C-alpha positions in Angstrom: 8.4 51.3 -41.5 11.1 49.3 -43.5 10.6 48.9 -47.3 8.5 45.8 -48.1 9.9 42.8 -49.5 8.2 40.4 -51.9 7.8 37.1 -50.0 8.2 34.8 -53.0 11.6 36.0 -54.1 12.7 36.7 -50.5 12.8 33.0 -49.6 15.7 32.3 -51.8 17.7 35.5 -51.8 17.5 36.1 -47.9 19.3 33.3 -46.0 18.7 34.9 -42.5 17.3 38.1 -41.2 17.5 39.7 -37.9 15.7 42.9 -36.6 17.4 44.5 -33.8 15.8 47.9 -32.6 15.3 49.9 -35.7 17.9 47.9 -37.6 17.4 45.2 -40.1 20.3 42.8 -40.7 20.1 40.5 -43.8 22.5 37.5 -44.6 22.6 37.2 -48.4 24.0 38.4 -51.6 23.4 42.2 -51.9 22.9 42.0 -55.6 20.0 39.5 -55.1 18.6 41.3 -51.9 18.5 44.9 -53.0 15.9 44.7 -55.7 13.5 43.2 -53.1 14.0 46.1 -50.6 12.3 49.0 -52.6 13.7 52.6 -52.2 15.7 53.9 -49.3 16.8 57.4 -48.4 20.4 56.8 -48.7 23.2 54.1 -49.2 26.4 54.6 -47.0 28.8 51.9 -47.6 32.4 50.7 -48.0 32.4 48.0 -50.7 35.5 46.0 -51.8 37.9 47.9 -53.9 39.6 44.8 -55.5 43.1 45.6 -54.1 43.7 42.3 -52.2 43.5 44.2 -49.0 43.5 40.9 -47.0 46.7 39.6 -48.6 48.5 43.0 -48.1 47.4 43.2 -44.4 48.5 39.5 -43.7 51.9 40.2 -45.2 52.3 43.3 -43.0 51.5 41.3 -40.0 54.7 39.3 -40.3 52.7 36.0 -40.5 53.0 33.7 -43.5 50.8 31.6 -45.7 47.4 30.1 -44.7 48.0 30.8 -41.0 48.0 34.6 -41.7 44.7 34.5 -43.5 43.1 32.2 -40.9 44.3 34.1 -37.9 43.6 37.5 -39.2 41.0 37.8 -42.0 40.5 34.1 -43.0 41.4 32.6 -46.4 38.4 34.3 -48.2 40.1 36.7 -50.7 36.9 38.8 -50.4 38.8 41.9 -51.8 40.3 40.1 -54.9 37.5 41.6 -57.1 36.1 45.2 -56.9 32.5 46.0 -56.4 30.7 45.3 -59.8 29.1 47.7 -62.0 25.7 46.0 -61.7 26.1 46.5 -58.0 26.9 50.1 -58.3 23.9 50.6 -60.7 21.7 48.8 -58.2 22.8 51.2 -55.4 22.1 54.1 -57.5 18.6 53.0 -58.5 17.6 52.1 -54.9 18.6 55.4 -53.2 18.2 59.0 -53.3 21.7 59.8 -51.8 24.9 57.7 -51.8 28.1 57.9 -49.8 30.6 55.3 -51.2 33.9 54.9 -49.6 36.8 54.1 -52.0 34.9 55.9 -54.6 38.1 56.7 -56.3 38.6 53.1 -57.3 35.3 53.1 -59.3 33.9 54.7 -62.5 31.4 57.0 -60.9 30.2 60.4 -62.1 32.0 63.6 -61.3 31.1 65.0 -58.0 31.6 68.3 -56.0 31.4 66.7 -52.6 34.0 64.1 -51.6 34.3 63.2 -48.0 37.9 63.0 -47.0 39.1 61.0 -44.0 42.4 62.1 -42.8 43.9 59.0 -40.8 46.6 61.2 -39.2 49.0 58.4 -40.0 52.2 60.5 -39.8 55.2 59.4 -41.8 54.3 55.8 -42.7 53.8 53.8 -45.9 50.0 53.5 -45.4 47.6 55.9 -47.1 47.2 59.3 -45.4 43.5 59.4 -46.2 40.6 57.7 -47.5 37.9 59.2 -50.1 34.2 58.6 -50.1 32.4 59.6 -53.3 29.0 61.3 -52.8 26.2 62.7 -54.9 25.5 65.5 -52.4 25.2 69.0 -53.7 27.6 70.5 -51.3 31.3 71.2 -51.0 34.0 68.6 -50.1 34.3 68.0 -46.4 37.3 66.8 -44.3 37.5 64.9 -41.1 40.6 64.2 -39.0 40.4 60.9 -37.0 43.5 59.0 -36.0 43.4 55.3 -37.2 47.2 54.2 -37.3 47.9 50.8 -35.9 47.6 50.7 -32.2 47.1 54.5 -32.3 43.3 55.0 -32.7 41.3 58.0 -31.4 39.0 56.9 -28.6 40.7 53.5 -28.3 38.2 51.9 -30.5 38.9 48.2 -31.2 39.9 47.3 -34.9 39.7 43.5 -35.0 36.2 42.9 -36.3 36.9 43.2 -40.1 40.0 43.9 -42.2 38.7 47.2 -43.5 36.8 48.2 -40.5 36.0 51.9 -40.4 36.0 53.8 -37.2 32.4 54.5 -35.8 33.1 58.3 -35.8 33.9 58.2 -39.5 30.7 56.4 -40.5 28.7 58.5 -38.1 30.2 61.6 -39.7 29.1 60.3 -43.2 25.5 59.8 -42.0 25.3 63.3 -40.4 25.9 64.7 -43.9 22.4 63.3 -44.6 20.3 65.1 -42.1 17.0 64.2 -43.6 17.7 60.5 -44.4 15.4 58.4 -42.2 16.6 54.8 -43.6 20.2 54.1 -44.4 21.2 50.9 -46.5 24.7 49.4 -46.2 24.8 46.5 -48.9 28.3 45.6 -47.7 27.6 45.6 -44.0 30.8 43.7 -42.8 31.0 43.9 -39.1 28.2 46.3 -39.0 29.7 49.8 -38.3 27.4 51.8 -40.5 24.3 50.1 -38.6 25.9 50.8 -35.2 26.1 54.4 -36.3 22.4 54.3 -37.3 21.5 53.0 -34.0 23.5 55.5 -32.1 22.1 58.4 -34.3 18.4 57.4 -34.1 18.2 56.3 -37.8 16.8 53.2 -39.3 19.3 50.9 -40.8 19.4 48.0 -43.3 22.6 46.1 -43.6 23.3 43.1 -46.1 26.4 40.8 -45.6 27.2 37.6 -47.5 29.8 36.1 -44.9 27.9 34.4 -42.0 30.7 35.1 -39.5 30.7 38.8 -40.1 27.0 38.7 -40.1 27.1 37.3 -36.5 29.7 39.8 -35.5 27.3 42.7 -36.9 24.3 41.3 -35.0 26.3 41.4 -31.7 27.6 44.9 -32.3 24.2 46.4 -33.1 22.6 44.7 -30.2 25.3 46.2 -27.9 24.7 49.6 -29.5 21.0 49.4 -28.5 21.9 48.1 -25.1 24.1 51.2 -24.4 22.3 54.1 -26.3 23.6 57.5 -26.6 20.9 59.4 -24.5 21.6 62.9 -25.7 21.3 62.1 -29.6 18.1 63.1 -31.0 16.6 61.4 -34.2 16.5 63.4 -37.4 13.2 65.4 -37.8 11.1 64.1 -40.5 10.3 66.9 -43.2 6.7 68.0 -43.1 4.8 69.7 -46.0 3.2 73.0 -45.1 0.0 73.7 -46.2 -0.7 76.7 -48.6 -2.7 79.7 -47.6 -5.6 80.1 -50.0 
């Protein structure tokens, strides 16, 4: 079962909701929606870092002015401000575990477990890796997965969202949480986290404010259920053993 929502407040906070398989996709502001959800097992998300990624990418494309924004990522300036402290506090309060990509951009507690994604970029001006902050009680982990321009491991498409993560990277993150049944992504974007949930047999909740990305996410999650990974077993729910008296 998904966490319950108070119907009174949900009518104003939730603009639209779709349920596809074991995934729940919500159109709305995550700061307004999260208090309505109740507890989830984990948050796995890639929030805006506040580094004007869209402008940088448009410049790198060689296109100029408004045309660059409209043809690549639209003139939304969605990455002009970082994820707020209030949002981070809400993420911490709603979940037992957290994996937050770009965690090095935010004021978060010290951690012993960073998830490092090596993009295998080679000799370029782009970042060699991305870092995800976690509150997991284990050691730092590293994944090598090429994601360099047209050179992408597995040939995965990269045109759904400006900071779209590879499905393999988000799946790898979720696999660090073997006992998490329900995963929340409050910055769903084009839905990669929920696609990973569908492929791994987890329940997913995604929140997205942009209607166009919400539509893309719905289509991608539906496609994931239409073409399931037949050999992926869902996580085993922990059971409490009785005591011998």
